[in-house]
C-alpha positions in Angstrom: -42.9 182.7 22.6 -40.8 183.7 19.5 -42.9 184.6 16.4 -42.2 184.3 12.7 -41.1 187.9 12.2 -38.5 187.6 15.0 -37.0 184.5 13.3 -37.1 186.2 9.9 -35.4 189.4 11.2 -32.7 187.3 13.0 -32.2 185.4 9.8 -31.6 188.6 7.8 -29.2 189.9 10.5 -27.3 186.6 10.5 -27.1 186.8 6.7 -25.8 190.4 6.5 -24.0 190.5 9.9 -25.1 194.2 10.0 -28.1 195.7 11.8 -28.1 198.6 9.3 -28.2 196.4 6.2 -30.9 194.2 7.8 -33.0 197.2 8.6 -32.8 198.4 5.0 -33.8 194.9 3.7 -36.7 194.5 6.2 -37.8 198.2 5.8 -37.5 198.8 9.6 -35.4 201.1 11.8 -32.1 199.8 13.2 -33.5 200.1 16.7 -36.5 197.9 15.7 -34.1 195.3 14.3 -32.0 195.4 17.5 -35.1 195.2 19.7 -36.5 192.2 17.8 -33.2 190.2 18.1 -33.1 191.0 21.9 -36.6 189.8 22.3 -35.8 186.6 20.5 -32.7 186.0 22.7 -34.8 186.5 25.8 -37.5 184.1 24.6 -35.0 181.4 23.8 -32.7 182.1 26.7 -29.7 182.2 24.5 -27.2 184.8 23.3 -27.3 184.8 19.5 -25.1 187.8 18.6 -22.0 189.5 20.0 -20.0 192.6 19.1 -16.6 192.2 17.6 -15.2 195.8 17.5 -17.5 197.7 15.2 -18.9 194.5 13.7 -21.3 191.9 15.0 -20.9 188.2 14.7 -22.9 185.1 15.5 -22.3 183.2 18.7 -22.2 179.4 18.5 -25.9 179.3 19.5 -26.6 181.9 16.8 -24.8 179.9 14.1 -26.7 176.8 15.1 -30.0 178.5 15.0 -29.3 180.2 11.6 -28.2 176.8 10.2 -31.5 175.3 11.2 -33.8 178.0 10.0 -32.1 179.6 7.0 -33.1 176.9 4.5 -36.8 177.2 5.6 -36.8 181.0 4.8 -35.1 180.4 1.5 -37.9 177.9 0.6 -40.6 180.3 1.6 -39.0 183.1 -0.5 -38.9 180.7 -3.5 -42.6 179.8 -3.1 -43.4 183.5 -2.6 -41.7 184.4 -5.9 -43.5 181.6 -7.7 -47.0 182.5 -6.5 -46.7 186.3 -6.2 -44.4 187.1 -9.1 -44.8 184.1 -11.3 -41.1 183.5 -11.2 -39.9 179.9 -11.2 -36.3 179.3 -10.1 -35.2 176.7 -12.7 -31.5 177.2 -12.0 -29.8 176.3 -8.8 -27.7 179.0 -7.2 -24.1 178.0 -6.1 -22.5 180.3 -3.7 -18.7 180.3 -3.5 -16.9 182.2 -0.7 -13.2 183.1 -1.0 -10.7 185.9 -0.5 -10.3 188.6 -3.2 -6.8 187.4 -3.9 -7.7 183.7 -4.5 -10.7 184.9 -6.6 -8.4 186.8 -9.0 -5.6 184.3 -9.1 -7.4 181.0 -9.2 -11.2 181.1 -9.5 -11.6 183.7 -12.3 -9.1 182.0 -14.7 -11.1 178.8 -14.3 -14.7 179.9 -14.5 -15.2 177.7 -17.6 -14.7 174.6 -15.4 -17.6 175.8 -13.2 -19.9 176.2 -16.1 -19.0 172.8 -17.5 -19.5 171.0 -14.1 -22.7 172.9 -13.3 -24.4 173.8 -16.6 -27.7 174.6 -14.9 -26.3 176.7 -12.1 -26.1 180.4 -11.4 -23.0 181.4 -9.4 -22.6 184.0 -6.7 -19.1 184.8 -5.4 -18.7 186.2 -1.9 -15.3 187.9 -1.3 -14.2 188.3 2.3 -11.5 187.4 4.8 -10.6 183.8 5.4 -12.3 183.8 8.8 -15.5 185.1 7.2 -15.2 182.3 4.5 -15.3 179.7 7.2 -18.3 181.4 8.8 -20.2 181.6 5.5 -19.7 178.0 4.8 -20.4 176.9 8.4 -23.7 178.9 8.4 -24.8 177.5 5.1 -24.7 180.9 3.3 -22.0 179.5 1.0 -21.9 176.1 -0.6 -18.1 176.0 -0.8 -15.2 178.1 0.3 -11.6 178.5 -0.9 -9.1 179.1 1.9 -5.7 178.3 3.4 -5.7 175.7 6.0 -3.2 173.7 8.1 -3.1 169.9 8.6 -5.9 170.1 11.3 -9.2 169.3 9.6 -12.2 170.9 11.4 -14.9 168.5 12.5 -17.7 170.3 10.7 -15.9 170.6 7.3 -14.7 168.3 4.6 -11.4 169.7 3.1 -10.3 169.2 -0.5 -6.6 170.1 -0.9 -5.5 171.9 -4.1 -1.9 173.0 -3.7 0.7 174.0 -1.1 1.1 177.7 -0.6 4.2 178.9 1.2 4.0 182.2 3.1 7.1 184.4 3.3 8.2 187.9 4.1 9.1 190.0 1.1 10.3 193.6 0.4 11.8 195.8 -2.3 13.9 197.8 0.3 17.3 198.1 -1.3 19.0 198.5 2.1 18.1 194.9 3.0 20.4 192.3 1.5 18.9 189.2 0.0 21.7 187.2 1.7 21.0 188.5 5.2 19.4 185.9 7.6 17.0 187.5 9.9 16.2 186.3 13.5 12.5 186.5 14.3 13.0 189.6 16.6 14.5 191.5 13.7 11.2 191.7 11.9 9.8 194.0 14.6 12.4 196.6 13.7 11.0 196.9 10.2 7.8 198.4 8.9 5.6 195.3 8.8 2.4 195.0 6.7 0.1 192.1 7.4 -3.5 190.8 7.1 -5.6 192.3 9.8 -5.0 191.0 13.3 -8.5 189.4 13.9 -8.1 187.1 10.9 -7.2 183.4 10.7 -4.1 184.2 8.7 -2.7 186.6 11.3 -3.4 184.1 14.0 -1.4 181.6 12.0 1.6 184.0 11.8 1.2 185.0 15.4 1.2 181.4 16.6 4.3 180.6 14.6 6.4 183.5 15.9 5.1 183.1 19.5 7.3 179.9 19.6 10.2 182.3 19.6 8.7 184.6 22.2 7.9 187.2 19.5 4.6 189.0 19.3 4.0 190.5 15.9 3.0 194.2 15.9 2.3 195.3 12.3 2.4 199.0 11.5 -0.2 198.5 8.7 -3.1 196.0 8.6 -5.2 195.3 5.6 -8.0 192.9 4.7 -6.7 191.5 1.4 -3.4 190.0 0.4 -3.4 191.9 -3.0 -3.5 195.2 -1.0 -0.3 194.1 0.7 1.3 193.7 -2.7 0.2 197.2 -3.7 1.7 198.6 -0.6 5.0 196.8 -1.1 5.2 198.3 -4.6 5.0 201.8 -3.3 7.0 201.6 0.0 10.1 200.1 1.6 7.9 198.1 4.0 8.1 194.3 4.4 5.0 192.2 4.1 3.8 188.6 4.6 2.7 187.4 1.2 2.2 184.1 -0.7 5.2 182.6 -2.5 3.6 182.8 -6.0 2.9 186.5 -5.5 6.6 187.2 -4.9 7.4 185.8 -8.4 4.7 188.1 -9.9 6.2 191.1 -8.1 9.8 190.2 -9.2 8.7 190.0 -12.8 7.8 193.7 -12.6 10.6 194.9 -10.2 13.8 192.9 -9.8 14.4 194.6 -6.4 11.8 192.4 -4.8 13.3 189.7 -2.6 12.4 187.2 0.2 13.7 187.9 3.6 15.6 184.8 4.8 14.5 184.0 8.3 16.0 181.8 11.0 12.4 180.8 11.7 10.7 180.6 8.2 7.0 180.2 8.0 5.8 176.8 7.0 3.6 176.2 4.0 -0.1 175.7 4.2 -2.7 174.1 1.9 -5.0 176.0 -0.3 -8.2 174.0 -0.2 -11.9 174.0 -0.8 -14.0 173.5 2.3 -17.6 172.2 2.4 -19.8 171.6 5.3 -19.8 167.9 6.3 -23.5 167.5 6.3 -23.9 168.8 2.7 -24.7 166.0 0.3 -21.8 165.2 -2.0 -22.7 165.2 -5.7 -20.8 164.0 -8.8 -20.6 167.4 -10.4 -18.8 168.9 -7.5 -16.2 166.1 -7.5 -15.7 166.5 -11.2 -15.1 170.3 -10.9 -12.7 169.8 -8.0 -10.4 167.4 -9.9 -10.4 169.5 -13.0 -9.7 172.7 -11.0 -6.8 171.0 -9.2 -5.3 169.9 -12.6 -5.7 173.4 -14.0 -4.0 175.0 -11.1 -1.1 172.6 -11.4 -0.7 173.5 -15.1 -0.8 177.2 -14.2 2.2 176.8 -12.0 4.3 174.6 -14.2 
């Protein structure tokens, strides 16, 4: 039968998605952490973790278990702090998950709106890939997430649209004319830079080009959109970026241009996502509307 320590160790692993980090937090060896999780899986008869390259991720059963038990351990930690350390948590912590690019371009310029909407809150920002934002919000480790999404709303999320973001292929390569129209296959002849291939964004691009029997094979993969912009500034590569970033690149270098494609990528919606079973509150709705208004003004 599983014991308290096994659940606690699993909760730490699920939170960190790293055996090494969990071992450091629990003051145990990595092998002890791995052994504890395996024993828990055997006791429950369920696979909780799986490897994804060099990383680990939660299975569906693992996500469900973490969702059910994480709040209990948070409550225990809070009580422990109050009784053992005499610390009372008077301020609620709000966790926001987003990509580094959206943090820089949209959240940081509007932090005053967060303070006004939640005057008694402490904010923690988690920057990660879009796929990881979904996982953090789904597992309950983040209260809200800022992502790009298509028209298909996921069953376990409520989606709050902010603005349309068009994705395009851009370059500063002087040998490519801004007037040339590129068939989809032509992209593969160029040095292509994209978000890493296990992300939701790359899956979106891949799904689009697969309609034309094209499989994207980037030469360089990165984890953040702003790194693509840095690479485009320094090379003659082409990269898939957001439309508003092209305007920023052009303002510093007039050679930047959009590649005109016979099969252009459609726009997607930048939106906040929140788990459907999280209780709606008035402060959140107030922040959302003011944030949306502020973003519209930024882009006027």
